[in-house]
N, C-alpha and C positions, 0 to 999 in steps of 0.2 A: 355250590350255589349260595350257601350260607355266607361265605366270605367274599364271593365275587359274583355279581349278577349285572350284566351290561344293561344300560337303559334302552339301547336300540339293538335290533337284530337278536332278540332273546331266543326266538325259535331256532335260528341257525346255531346259536350257542348250545341249546338243548340237544339238537341233532348231533353236533360234533361231540359233545360230552357223552351222549348215549352210545354213539359208534365207538368211541375210544374205550369207554369202560366195558362195553360188550366184548371188544377184542381182547382186552386184558383178562377179563373173567374167563373167556373161552380158552385162552392159552393156558391159564392157570389150571382150569378144569381138565384140559387135554393132558397136561403134564402129569397131574395127579393120577388120572385114569390109566395113562400109559405105565406108570410105576406099579399101580395096583394090579392091572390085568395084563401085565407083560407076558405072562405064560399062557394067555388065552387068545390065540390068533383069530378065532371066529369073532370074538367081541371087538378086537382091534379093527378087523375088516369092517364090521358093522358100524363102528364109530367113524371110520374114515368115510364111509358111504353117506352117513347122516350129518356130516360136518355143516353143511349149509342150513339144515333144519335146526340143529342145535344152536348155531350162531344167531339164526333168526329169532328163536325163542328167547335167547339171552338178550337180544336187542329189544324185543318187545317188552320184556319184564323191566329192564333198566330204563327203557324209554317211558314206561308208565310211571315208574318212581320219579324219573326226572321231571315229567309234566306235573305230577303232584307237588314236587318240591318247588317248581317254578311258580305254580299258582299260590302256594303257601307263602313263599318269600316275597312274591309280588304284592300280595295282600298286606303283608306286614310292612313293606316299604310304603305302600299307598296310605296305610293307616298312620305311619310316622309322618309322612309328608302332609297329610290332612291336619294332624295335630300341630305341626309347625306352622302351617298356613293359618290355622285358627288362632294360634298364639300371636302371630304377626299381625293379623287383622285386629285382634283385641287390643294389642299395644298401639296400633295406629289409631284405632277408634278412641282409646283413652287419651292419646296425645291430642287428637283433634278436639275432643270434649274439653280438655284442660285449656287448650288454646282459646276456644270460644269463650270459656268462662273468664279467662284472664283479660280478653279484649274488651269486656264490658266495663271493667273497673276504671281505666284511666280517664275516660270522659267524665264520669261522675266525680272522680277525685279532683280533677282540674277545676270543675265548677265549684266544688265545695271549698277548695283552697282560695279561689277568687272571692267567694262570698266571705270567708273568714278575713281575708285581707281588707275587704271593704268595711267589715264591721269593727276592726281593731281600732280605727280612729274615732268612730261615732258611738259605738256600743261595745266597749271592751268586755263587759260581762257576758253578753250574748256570744261574742267571739270565743271567749274561754269555754262557754258551755258547748258551743258547736265543735270545738276542738276535742272535747271529751267524748262527745257523741260520735265524731268521726273516728276517734281512736277505738271506741267499742265496736263500731261497725267494721273497721278493717281487721280487728282482732277476730271477730266472728267470721269474716271472710277467710282468713288464714285457717281457722279451725275447720271450716266447711270444705276446704280444698281437699281434705282427705276423705270426705264423705261423698259417696255417689248418690245416696238417697237421704231424704229427711222426711219427718212427719210434717203435716200441714201446720200443726201447732208451732213447731220450730221455725218454719218458714214465715209464719205470720209475725212471730216475735222479732225475727230479723227484719222483716218488711217494716214493722212499726218504727224500728230504729232508723231505717233509711228515710222514712217519711218525716220523722222528727227533724232530721237534718234539712230536708227539703223545705219544711215549714219555716225554718229559720231563714232560709233564703227568700222565700216568697211571701212570708207573713200570712195575713188573713186571706189572701187571694186563693190559697190552696186549702181546700176542704176535702176530707177523705171519709169514706164509709166502708167498713169491712163487715160483711154479713156471712155468718156460718152457724152451723149447729154443732153440738158436742159430738155427734156421731162421726163427723168428718175430720175431727182434729187428729186422729191417729192414722189417717190414710196417708200413703206414701206418695212422694213426688220427687223428681230430680232436684238436688240441692241448687240453691241460687236461681230458681226458675222464676219466681214471682217478681223480684226486684226489676229486672230489665223490662218486663211487661208493663209494670206500673210506671217505670221511667219513660217508656214510649208513650203512655197515656198522658203523662205530665207534659211531655214535649209537644204533642199535638193539641192538647187541651189548653195549655197555659201560655205557651210562648207567643201565640198569635192573638191573645186577648189581653184586655186591661182590667177586666172585672174579676169577680170571684167565681171560681169553678169548683165542681164536685167530681172527684174521682171515686168511682164505686167499684168495689171488688166483692163478688159473691161466690162462695164455695158450696157446692152441693154434691150429693152422690146420686149417680144415675146408673142403674144396673151395676156393672162391675167397673165403673169409671169414676174418677174424681173429676168433676167439672168445675173449671175456674172461668168465671166471666168477669172481664174488666171493661168498664164503660167510662168514656170521657166525652165531654162536649167538644165540638169543633166548629169552626166557621167555614162553611163551604166555599166562601169567596177567597179566603186567604190560606186555607189548609186543604191539601188534597191527599189524605191518607190512603185512599183506595188505589192510588197509582203505584204504590209500593209499600212494603211493610217496614222498610228501614232495617239497619243492621240488628237492632235489638230483637225484633220479631223474627227476622230471617235466621238469626243464630239460634233462637229457641226452636224454630221449625227444624233446623239442621240437627240440633241435639236430640229432639224427639225421634227423628228418623234414624239416627245412629243407635238409639236405645231400643226402639220398637220396630224399626223397618217399615214405618207407615208415614204417608204424607198427609193424611186426613185428620191429624190430631190437633192442628191449629187452624182456626178459621177466623176471618174478619168480615164484618159487614157494617153497613150504615143504616141507622134507624132515625129518620128525621135529622135532628141536629146532633146526634150522638154517634160516636164511633165505638164499636163493640168488638172485643177480642175474646174468643172462646177457645179454651184449651181443655182437651180430654186426656186424662192420665190413666191408662189401664192399670188396674190393681193386680199385680202378680202375686199369686198365692204360693 
């Protein structure tokens, strides 16, 4: 059973093995006893009369050992299969997380390159500065690809670099405010989580307006959660953010589900003329 255990009809296999081994053991024992007690006809007669009982006892003993072996090796096989399944699920989850993170970058990159192209003719210094910022941003992205988790402090630094690029694109129209306390800076969150949330806020808050807008991000600690709240204004007549979260927020929700197996960690709601996104990040000890 150590070297061969069928996946189906295991109990018929155990029965066949037990019957076969019992027969072999019985024949060996019979041969040995015939040699030892060859000169004792009374014992040989008693042995012949108890053949069925002796074979039955042999079958029961070997059958018990066979069942214990079956249970042992079946558990070992199930354990191995569970480990392989867990590894496969982990690899699939990591692959999906990586794919989600990579899909967020091209849209931002294309917009940034278009802005650089527009600035090269009229404001070459700004274009040069934006290229440097974009280079630093992409370098940080490549570095974070190997990180599953970051501290809030690292994410805020990365977010500020992203916002500097966006401010070159939109000028004074884009105003931002980031609120946090020192106690939350070391809290953990998935890498590259804040940028798509803020990008979504800029999309709904800025694209449909011509005036100046304020994107507000506030980070607090509530019980054992890091709470991120992003707020942006929107025009109810031209923007309908509540009909769908868009790829940015849906990808964040998918990432949170893959990491924590929970669907309630991202919520959106409308407050007068503001669209608010709330994300809760459980702090794993």
